[in-house]
C-alpha positions as CSV (number, residue, x, y, z in Angstrom):
1,M,2.2,-20.7,27.9
2,K,3.3,-20.9,24.4
3,S,2.9,-25.0,24.5
4,S,-0.9,-24.9,25.3
5,Y,-1.8,-22.2,22.7
6,Q,0.2,-24.4,20.1
7,N,-2.3,-27.4,21.1
8,D,-5.2,-25.3,20.6
9,Y,-4.2,-23.8,17.3
10,N,-3.4,-27.7,16.4
11,D,-6.8,-28.5,17.1
12,K,-8.0,-25.9,15.4
13,S,-5.7,-26.6,12.4
14,N,-7.4,-30.7,12.5
15,A,-10.5,-29.4,12.5
16,N,-9.9,-27.6,9.4
17,N,-8.3,-29.9,7.6
18,N,-11.5,-32.4,8.4
19,F,-13.4,-30.0,6.8
20,K,-11.4,-29.5,3.6
21,Q,-11.1,-33.4,3.3
22,E,-15.1,-33.8,3.6
23,N,-15.4,-30.5,1.0
24,K,-12.5,-32.0,-1.4
25,K,-13.6,-29.2,-4.0
26,P,-13.8,-25.9,-3.6
27,P,-17.5,-23.7,-4.1
28,T,-17.5,-23.0,-7.9
29,F,-18.1,-19.4,-9.7
30,D,-19.9,-18.7,-12.6
31,N,-17.4,-17.8,-15.5
32,K,-19.7,-14.6,-16.0
33,I,-22.0,-12.7,-13.8
34,E,-25.8,-12.4,-15.4
35,N,-26.2,-9.1,-13.2
36,K,-22.8,-7.1,-12.6
37,N,-25.3,-5.5,-9.7
38,S,-24.8,-8.5,-7.8
39,M,-22.6,-11.7,-7.0
40,S,-23.2,-14.4,-7.7
41,S,-25.1,-16.8,-5.4
42,S,-22.0,-19.5,-5.0
43,M,-19.2,-16.7,-3.9
44,K,-22.0,-15.2,-1.7
45,N,-22.1,-18.3,0.3
46,Y,-18.3,-19.1,0.6
47,I,-18.3,-15.4,1.7
48,L,-21.0,-16.1,4.3
49,D,-19.8,-18.9,5.1
50,N,-15.8,-17.5,5.9
51,N,-17.8,-15.0,7.7
52,K,-19.7,-17.0,10.1
53,K,-16.2,-18.8,11.1
54,N,-14.1,-15.7,11.5
55,T,-16.9,-13.3,13.4
56,T,-16.7,-13.2,16.6
57,N,-20.2,-11.8,16.6
58,L,-22.0,-10.3,13.6
59,T,-24.8,-8.0,13.1
60,N,-28.6,-9.0,12.0
61,S,-28.3,-6.4,9.5
62,T,-27.9,-6.7,5.7
63,R,-24.6,-5.6,4.2
64,P,-24.8,-3.2,0.9
65,N,-24.1,-4.8,-2.4
66,L,-20.1,-4.3,-3.0
67,Y,-20.6,-5.5,-6.7
68,G,-22.5,-2.2,-7.8
69,T,-21.0,-1.1,-10.9
70,Y,-19.2,2.0,-9.3
71,G,-16.3,2.4,-11.4
72,S,-14.3,1.1,-14.7
73,S,-10.9,-0.8,-14.1
74,Q,-10.1,0.3,-17.4
75,I,-9.3,3.7,-16.4
76,L,-6.1,2.3,-14.3
77,S,-4.4,1.3,-17.5
78,N,-4.5,3.8,-20.3
79,K,-2.4,1.8,-22.3
80,D,-3.6,-1.1,-25.1
81,Y,-0.6,-3.8,-25.6
82,S,-2.7,-6.1,-27.2
83,N,-1.7,-5.8,-30.1
84,P,1.2,-8.2,-31.0
85,S,3.0,-5.9,-33.6
86,T,3.7,-3.3,-30.7
87,K,7.2,-3.1,-30.6
88,V,9.0,-3.5,-26.7
89,N,11.5,-0.5,-27.8
90,D,8.7,2.0,-28.4
91,M,6.3,1.0,-25.6
92,S,7.5,4.5,-23.3
93,K,6.4,5.7,-26.4
94,S,3.0,4.3,-27.1
95,V,0.8,6.7,-25.2
96,N,-0.8,9.1,-27.4
97,L,-2.4,11.5,-24.8
98,S,0.2,13.9,-22.9
99,A,0.8,13.6,-19.1
100,R,-1.1,15.9,-18.6
101,Q,-4.4,14.7,-20.2
102,E,-3.8,11.2,-19.0
103,T,-4.1,12.3,-15.3
104,S,-7.0,15.0,-15.9
105,K,-8.9,12.1,-17.3
106,I,-7.8,9.7,-14.4
107,N,-9.1,12.3,-11.6
108,E,-12.2,13.0,-13.9
109,N,-12.6,8.9,-13.9
110,L,-12.4,9.2,-9.8
111,R,-14.7,11.9,-9.6
112,E,-17.2,9.6,-11.8
113,T,-16.4,6.5,-9.9
114,K,-16.8,8.1,-6.5
115,N,-20.2,9.9,-7.6
116,S,-21.4,7.0,-8.9
117,F,-20.5,4.9,-6.0
118,D,-21.8,7.3,-3.7
119,S,-25.3,7.1,-5.2
120,K,-26.0,3.6,-4.8
121,F,-25.6,3.8,-1.0
122,S,-27.3,5.9,1.8
123,P,-24.9,7.8,4.1
124,A,-25.0,5.2,6.9
125,H,-24.0,2.1,4.9
126,Q,-20.8,4.4,3.0
127,E,-19.8,5.2,6.4
128,Y,-20.5,1.3,7.5
129,I,-17.8,-0.1,4.7
130,W,-14.4,1.7,5.9
131,N,-15.6,3.5,8.9
132,K,-15.9,-0.1,11.3
133,L,-14.5,-0.4,14.8
134,V,-13.3,-3.8,15.0
135,G,-10.9,-5.2,16.1
136,L,-8.2,-8.2,14.9
137,E,-7.6,-10.8,17.1
138,N,-3.8,-12.0,17.9
139,L,-3.1,-15.3,16.9
140,G,0.8,-15.2,18.7
141,N,3.1,-12.9,17.6
142,T,0.6,-11.4,14.7
143,C,0.3,-7.9,16.7
144,F,2.7,-6.8,13.1
145,M,-0.2,-8.3,10.9
146,S,-3.0,-6.6,12.0
147,T,-1.6,-3.1,12.4
148,S,-0.7,-3.1,9.2
149,I,-4.2,-4.3,8.0
150,Q,-5.9,-2.0,9.8
151,C,-4.0,1.1,8.4
152,L,-4.6,-0.8,5.2
153,T,-8.2,-1.1,5.1
154,H,-9.0,2.3,7.0
155,S,-7.8,4.5,3.8
156,K,-11.5,5.4,2.5
157,S,-10.2,5.9,-1.2
158,F,-8.2,3.0,-1.6
159,M,-10.8,0.5,-0.3
160,R,-13.5,1.6,-2.5
161,F,-10.9,0.7,-5.9
162,F,-10.1,-2.4,-4.4
163,L,-13.7,-3.9,-3.6
164,N,-14.2,-2.6,-7.2
165,E,-11.9,-5.3,-8.5
166,F,-14.1,-8.1,-7.4
167,E,-17.3,-6.4,-9.8
168,K,-15.0,-8.0,-12.6
169,E,-16.5,-11.2,-14.6
170,N,-13.3,-13.3,-14.8
171,L,-13.2,-13.8,-10.6
172,P,-10.2,-14.5,-9.4
173,D,-8.3,-17.9,-7.6
174,M,-9.6,-18.8,-3.8
175,E,-5.9,-19.3,-3.3
176,N,-4.9,-15.5,-4.4
177,I,-3.8,-13.0,-1.5
178,N,-6.0,-10.4,-2.9
179,F,-9.1,-12.4,-2.4
180,Q,-8.7,-14.1,1.1
181,L,-8.1,-9.8,1.6
182,Y,-11.7,-9.3,0.4
183,I,-12.8,-12.3,2.7
184,L,-11.1,-10.4,5.6
185,I,-12.4,-7.2,4.9
186,T,-16.0,-8.6,4.4
187,S,-15.7,-10.2,7.9
188,L,-14.4,-6.8,9.5
189,I,-17.7,-5.1,7.9
190,E,-20.2,-7.9,8.8
191,A,-18.5,-7.9,12.5
192,T,-20.7,-5.8,15.2
193,N,-18.5,-2.3,16.2
194,H,-16.2,-3.1,19.3
195,D,-16.3,-7.1,18.8
196,S,-13.1,-8.9,16.9
197,I,-12.7,-11.3,14.4
198,S,-10.0,-13.9,13.6
199,M,-7.3,-13.8,10.7
200,E,-6.5,-17.0,11.0
201,Q,-7.5,-17.8,7.4
202,F,-5.4,-15.0,6.0
203,K,-3.0,-15.9,7.8
204,D,-2.5,-19.1,7.0
205,K,-2.6,-18.4,3.2
206,F,-0.2,-15.9,3.2
207,G,2.0,-18.4,5.5
208,D,1.9,-21.1,2.5
209,K,2.7,-18.1,0.1
210,F,5.7,-16.8,2.4
211,N,7.2,-18.9,4.4
212,K,8.5,-16.3,6.8
213,Y,4.7,-15.5,8.5
214,G,4.1,-19.2,8.1
215,G,4.5,-19.4,12.0
216,Y,4.5,-17.2,14.8
217,A,7.6,-15.5,14.8
218,Q,7.7,-11.7,15.7
219,N,8.0,-9.6,12.5
220,D,8.5,-6.2,11.3
221,S,4.8,-4.6,10.5
222,Q,6.6,-2.3,7.7
223,E,8.2,-5.7,5.7
224,F,5.3,-7.2,5.7
225,L,3.3,-4.2,4.2
226,R,5.5,-4.1,1.8
227,C,5.4,-7.4,1.1
228,L,1.6,-7.7,0.9
229,L,1.5,-4.9,-1.3
230,E,4.2,-6.6,-3.6
231,E,1.9,-9.6,-4.0
232,L,-1.5,-8.1,-4.3
233,N,0.6,-5.6,-7.0
234,N,1.5,-8.9,-8.9
235,E,-2.5,-10.7,-8.7
236,L,-3.9,-7.6,-10.0
237,N,-1.3,-6.6,-12.8
238,Y,-3.1,-5.5,-15.8
239,A,0.2,-4.9,-18.0
240,K,0.9,-7.3,-20.4
241,L,4.4,-7.6,-20.4
242,K,5.2,-9.0,-16.8
243,K,9.0,-9.1,-17.2
244,F,11.1,-6.3,-16.5
245,F,13.6,-4.9,-19.1
246,P,16.0,-2.1,-19.0
247,F,15.4,1.5,-19.0
248,S,17.9,3.4,-21.2
249,S,16.9,7.1,-22.6
250,N,19.3,9.7,-24.1
251,E,16.2,12.0,-23.4
252,K,18.1,15.5,-22.2
253,D,14.9,17.5,-21.1
254,I,14.0,16.2,-17.6
255,R,10.5,16.5,-17.6
256,K,10.2,14.5,-20.8
257,F,13.0,11.5,-19.4
258,N,11.1,11.5,-16.5
259,I,8.0,10.5,-17.9
260,D,9.5,8.4,-20.6
261,Y,10.5,6.7,-17.2
262,H,6.7,6.4,-16.2
263,N,5.4,4.7,-18.9
264,H,8.2,2.2,-19.0
265,F,7.2,1.2,-15.4
266,K,3.8,1.2,-16.4
267,S,3.8,-1.1,-19.2
268,Y,5.0,-4.3,-16.8
269,E,3.7,-3.0,-13.3
270,D,0.0,-1.7,-13.9
271,S,-2.1,-1.6,-10.9
272,I,-4.0,-0.5,-8.5
273,I,-1.7,-0.8,-6.2
274,V,0.7,1.2,-8.3
275,D,-1.9,4.0,-8.7
276,F,-2.7,4.4,-5.1
277,F,1.3,4.0,-3.5
278,Y,3.6,4.5,-5.9
279,G,5.4,7.5,-6.2
280,Q,8.5,8.9,-8.0
281,V,11.8,10.3,-7.5
282,F,14.5,11.9,-10.0
283,N,18.6,11.4,-9.3
284,C,21.0,13.8,-10.9
285,F,24.6,12.4,-10.5
286,T,27.3,15.3,-10.8
287,C,31.3,14.3,-11.4
288,N,32.5,16.4,-9.0
289,S,35.9,16.5,-11.3
290,C,34.3,16.7,-14.7
291,F,30.7,17.7,-13.8
292,T,29.2,15.3,-16.5
293,T,26.1,14.3,-15.4
294,I,24.1,11.0,-14.7
295,N,20.3,11.2,-14.8
296,T,18.1,7.9,-13.2
297,C,14.3,7.4,-12.3
298,E,13.2,5.2,-9.6
299,K,9.5,4.2,-8.0
300,F,9.0,4.4,-4.2
301,M,6.3,2.3,-2.4
302,D,6.7,4.2,1.1
303,I,9.5,6.7,1.9
304,P,11.6,5.1,4.9
305,L,13.3,8.0,6.8
306,S,16.9,7.3,8.3
307,L,17.3,8.6,11.9
308,P,20.7,8.7,13.7
309,S,22.0,5.9,15.7
310,E,22.0,8.4,18.5
311,N,19.1,9.0,20.7
312,Y,17.9,12.7,20.6
313,I,15.1,14.9,22.4
314,S,12.9,14.7,19.2
315,F,12.7,14.9,15.3
316,D,10.7,17.0,13.2
317,L,8.8,15.1,10.3
318,M,9.3,17.9,7.5
319,K,12.9,18.6,8.6
320,L,13.7,14.6,8.1
321,L,12.0,14.8,4.6
322,E,14.0,18.0,3.5
323,E,16.9,16.3,4.3
324,S,16.2,13.3,2.5
325,Y,15.1,15.4,-0.6
326,L,16.7,18.8,-0.4
327,K,20.2,17.9,0.7
328,K,23.5,16.9,-1.8
329,E,24.8,13.8,-0.7
330,Q,28.6,12.8,-1.9
331,V,28.3,8.9,-3.0
332,E,30.9,6.6,-4.8
333,L,29.9,5.0,-8.1
334,A,32.0,3.9,-10.8
335,A,34.6,5.8,-12.8
336,C,33.4,8.2,-14.7
337,G,34.8,7.1,-17.8
338,N,34.3,10.4,-19.7
339,K,36.6,9.8,-22.8
340,N,36.2,13.4,-24.1
341,K,37.7,14.5,-20.5
342,K,39.9,11.3,-19.8
343,C,37.9,11.6,-16.2
344,K,38.5,8.8,-13.8
345,S,36.9,10.2,-10.7
346,K,34.1,8.3,-9.0
347,M,32.9,10.6,-6.8
348,Y,29.1,12.5,-7.5
349,T,27.0,14.8,-6.0
350,K,23.8,13.2,-5.6
351,E,20.8,15.5,-5.6
352,S,17.3,14.0,-5.8
353,R,13.4,15.4,-6.0
354,L,10.1,14.0,-6.2
355,T,8.3,13.9,-9.7
356,M,5.5,11.7,-8.9
357,L,3.4,11.4,-5.5
358,P,1.4,8.6,-4.4
359,E,-1.9,9.2,-3.7
360,I,-1.3,6.8,-0.2
361,L,1.6,8.3,1.1
362,I,3.3,6.0,3.3
363,I,6.6,7.4,5.8
364,S,8.4,5.2,7.9
365,F,11.2,5.9,10.2
366,Q,14.2,3.5,10.6
367,R,14.8,2.9,14.1
368,Y,16.7,-0.2,14.1
369,N,20.3,-0.6,13.6
370,L,20.7,-4.6,12.4
371,R,24.7,-3.8,13.4
372,N,24.6,-3.3,16.8
373,K,20.8,-4.7,17.4
374,T,19.7,-1.2,19.1
375,K,16.6,0.7,18.9
376,N,16.4,4.8,18.1
377,N,13.8,5.9,20.7
378,S,13.8,9.6,20.1
379,K,10.8,11.6,20.0
380,I,9.0,12.3,16.3
381,K,6.9,15.0,15.9
382,F,4.4,15.0,12.7
383,Y,1.7,16.5,11.9
384,E,-2.4,15.8,10.7
385,E,-1.7,17.9,7.4
386,I,1.3,18.3,5.3
387,D,2.5,20.2,1.9
388,L,5.1,18.4,0.2
389,A,5.2,21.5,-2.4
390,N,8.9,21.9,-1.8
391,L,9.9,18.5,-2.4
392,V,8.2,18.1,-5.6
393,D,10.1,19.4,-9.2
394,K,8.0,21.8,-10.3
395,K,9.0,21.8,-13.3
396,N,10.1,18.0,-14.4
397,I,7.0,16.5,-12.3
398,V,5.6,13.7,-14.3
399,A,1.9,15.5,-14.4
400,K,0.5,18.6,-12.5
401,T,-0.7,17.3,-9.1
402,N,-2.0,18.1,-5.1
403,T,1.1,18.4,-2.6
404,K,-0.9,18.2,0.4
405,Y,-1.9,15.7,2.6
406,K,-3.8,14.6,5.4
407,L,-3.0,11.9,8.0
408,Y,-5.5,8.8,8.7
409,A,-3.5,6.1,10.1
410,I,-0.4,5.4,12.1
411,S,1.5,2.4,13.1
412,N,3.2,2.2,16.4
413,H,5.9,0.2,18.1
414,K,7.4,-0.4,21.4
415,G,9.9,-2.6,22.7
416,D,13.2,-3.5,20.8
417,L,14.4,-6.1,18.2
418,D,13.4,-8.8,19.9
419,F,10.1,-8.1,22.3
420,G,7.8,-5.1,21.0
421,H,4.5,-4.9,20.6
422,C,2.6,-2.9,17.5
423,W,-0.9,-1.2,17.0
424,A,-2.2,1.0,15.0
425,N,-4.5,4.6,15.4
426,C,-6.8,5.3,12.8
427,K,-9.1,8.7,12.2
428,I,-12.8,7.7,11.6
429,N,-15.5,10.6,11.5
430,K,-13.0,13.1,13.0
431,K,-12.2,11.0,15.7
432,W,-9.0,9.3,16.6
433,Y,-9.4,5.1,17.6
434,E,-6.6,2.6,18.8
435,F,-6.9,-0.6,17.1
436,N,-4.8,-2.6,20.1
437,D,-5.3,-6.3,18.6
438,S,-9.0,-7.3,19.7
439,K,-9.3,-4.0,21.6
440,V,-10.7,-0.5,20.1
441,V,-11.3,2.6,22.2
442,E,-11.3,6.0,21.4
443,I,-7.7,8.4,21.9
444,Q,-9.0,11.6,23.4
445,N,-6.0,13.5,23.0
446,L,-3.2,12.1,20.5
447,D,0.5,12.6,21.0
448,F,1.4,14.2,17.4
449,N,5.2,14.3,19.4
450,N,6.5,10.6,20.6
451,E,8.8,7.9,20.6
452,I,6.8,5.0,19.2
453,V,5.3,6.3,16.1
454,Y,7.1,3.6,13.5
455,A,5.0,5.1,10.4
456,L,2.3,7.7,8.9
457,F,-0.3,7.1,6.2
458,Y,-1.6,10.2,4.8
459,E,-3.8,10.5,2.0
460,K,-4.3,12.8,-1.0
461,V,-6.5,16.1,0.4
462,E,-8.7,15.7,-3.2
463,L,-9.1,12.0,-2.5
464,N,-10.3,12.5,1.0
465,N,-12.4,14.8,0.6
């Protein structure tokens, strides 16, 4: 079975290679788009050619123009590091507006972008963009990839801004992953509901860049998603400083400390991926002997929740979150080294609180024990709406924000470490659908307490509405 499939794939690869030899030069793009409300003809032809190859069945209707000026990338980076006289040490203090003013400005621009975008398309076409019921064909153990892509592309708020990236005058390299993802999204848009398309081109390009995904081995869906988002972030990074430099601060005001860290991070990592998927957590380590405190901050792309190695009847999502962010933890670090008190203790009490919430919240469950090669198949009870208000440090939060989220997608996994299957559930127009490779079917009664849930995708209520 495997050998016949491989032979079939080799035939496709040879055909693709022959095509590449006949067309040695890729389609050229105009350096400047004269009319920003329409894409260049060469780009349109390139995308349409790929759509014809990838789609099983295309609609005859005309796709709405995705290149309208419905937003500005300028709101994604409020800082200007173009001045060469700006010092690296002053990067974290270069923002003139307060964190609250910055957030208010960003939220206002988000609303303006949405209103401008909505005015360009009819209601039918707005739904046509991200509410597609199109499957992705399994190329051979690629269910992990299709599951993550379905969960990502059904985010209405993120897709609006991701598509906006291609309005820019400086068009991206066709070898870039963000451009390949755009081509795949375009194919999904063009396809007829309940049909399926091939993601072979996307997989090949992604595999060329990351060898781990070049073959047909089974992989973890969340590891792939993190890899994809990190690569998109690298390619879409607006920051002038592309190299990490350590953050150090003697600031005793905890809220100011959190704001300084956020500005420091944005000085070298600044993209729509950071704006939508990254949150921030504040950690306080207190020496058990002399009570000296050490403060740290860190960014997170998703919240991985640990499960005990034993299988229980059921876990509750909110209780697992509270265990992670409200419970004090004993940790061992380097010796305290407090010179005044001559402390040599290595034991600390760690407390963590959220000080910045992402627009899209991804919560994953660590079901696997790699040492024992076992999987925790406990049921997990989760909810369509959650509020993280009790997990947020309200006094020291970077910027005032809504703490309520709505569930829009679910990543599922059934099986064990060696053999298993992934699929996605996505909510569209108040109905839940199962995206299982090439098949898409409506779910009549979604079970919110099961043993197969692997990751949850939430959008902030203000963006979801």
